[in-house]
C-alpha positions as CSV (number, residue, x, y, z in Angstrom):
1,M,104.9,73.4,130.1
2,S,104.0,71.6,126.9
3,V,100.3,70.7,126.7
4,S,99.6,67.0,126.4
5,P,96.4,65.0,126.1
6,S,96.7,64.3,129.9
7,V,95.6,67.9,130.6
8,V,92.0,66.5,130.8
9,Q,93.1,64.5,133.8
10,Y,94.0,67.7,135.7
11,E,92.1,69.0,138.7
12,F,90.0,71.9,137.5
13,I,88.8,73.2,140.9
14,G,90.6,76.4,141.8
15,L,91.6,77.2,138.2
16,E,90.5,80.4,136.4
17,T,88.2,79.6,133.4
18,T,86.2,81.3,130.7
19,V,83.3,79.9,128.7
20,V,84.4,80.3,125.1
21,K,81.5,78.7,123.3
22,S,78.2,77.3,124.4
23,S,74.8,76.3,123.1
24,N,73.4,78.6,125.8
25,P,74.4,82.2,124.6
26,D,73.8,83.6,128.2
27,V,76.9,81.8,129.5
28,V,79.4,82.7,126.7
29,G,82.1,85.0,128.0
30,L,81.4,84.0,131.6
31,S,84.7,83.8,133.6
32,G,85.8,83.1,137.1
33,K,87.2,80.5,139.4
34,V,86.0,76.9,139.3
35,V,84.7,76.1,142.8
36,D,83.0,72.8,142.1
37,E,82.8,70.0,139.5
38,T,80.3,67.3,139.1
39,R,79.8,64.6,136.4
40,N,77.9,67.0,134.0
41,T,78.6,70.5,135.3
42,L,81.2,73.1,136.4
43,T,80.4,75.7,139.0
44,I,82.1,79.0,138.4
45,L,82.4,81.8,141.0
46,Q,81.9,85.1,139.3
47,D,81.4,88.3,141.4
48,N,80.5,86.4,144.5
49,T,77.7,84.4,142.7
50,E,78.0,80.8,141.6
51,K,77.1,80.0,138.0
52,V,76.5,76.3,137.0
53,I,77.6,75.5,133.5
54,V,76.8,72.3,131.6
55,K,80.0,70.7,130.3
56,D,78.5,68.8,127.4
57,T,77.4,71.9,125.5
58,S,80.3,74.2,126.3
59,V,84.0,74.9,125.4
60,F,86.1,76.2,128.3
61,E,89.4,78.0,128.4
62,F,91.4,77.2,131.5
63,V,94.5,79.0,132.9
64,L,96.8,76.4,134.3
65,P,99.0,77.2,137.4
66,D,102.0,78.0,135.2
67,K,99.9,80.5,133.3
68,T,99.4,78.3,130.2
69,V,96.0,78.8,128.6
70,V,94.3,75.7,127.2
71,E,91.0,75.4,125.5
72,I,89.0,72.2,126.3
73,D,85.8,70.9,124.9
74,G,83.4,70.0,127.7
75,K,82.6,66.7,126.0
76,V,86.1,65.6,126.7
77,I,85.9,66.3,130.4
78,M,82.5,64.7,130.9
79,G,82.3,62.3,133.8
80,R,83.1,62.4,137.5
81,P,86.5,64.0,138.2
82,E,87.8,60.9,140.0
83,D,86.8,58.7,137.1
84,R,88.5,61.0,134.6
85,L,91.8,60.2,136.3
86,K,91.4,56.5,135.6
87,R,90.7,56.9,131.9
88,R,93.5,56.8,129.4
89,P,93.5,60.1,127.5
90,K,93.0,60.1,123.7
91,R,95.1,62.4,121.6
92,L,92.6,64.7,119.9
93,W,95.0,66.7,117.8
C-alpha cells in the first residue's frame, strides 16, 4: 500500500501504535492497541491498563492492517474522528 495524505482519515481504533515523541517524557515509547479516540486524546491499552495520550503534543507510529508503518504528528489528527473524515487532507510532504 502506498501511503497517501488520506491516511489521516483512517480509523485508528484497533490499530497498534507507539508514541515516538511527546512533550511528556513519561509516555515516549508507550505502545499498545488504540481502544478509544476523542477530539484531543488517544487511549492506548498496554498490559491491561489504559493510558490516555494527548494528541497535540505527541507523534505516533501506527501499524496499518497491511503491516505498513506510518508516523503521524498528533496535530494532524486533532479533532473528532467523524469530523476528520469530512476534512480534505493536505499534503504534508
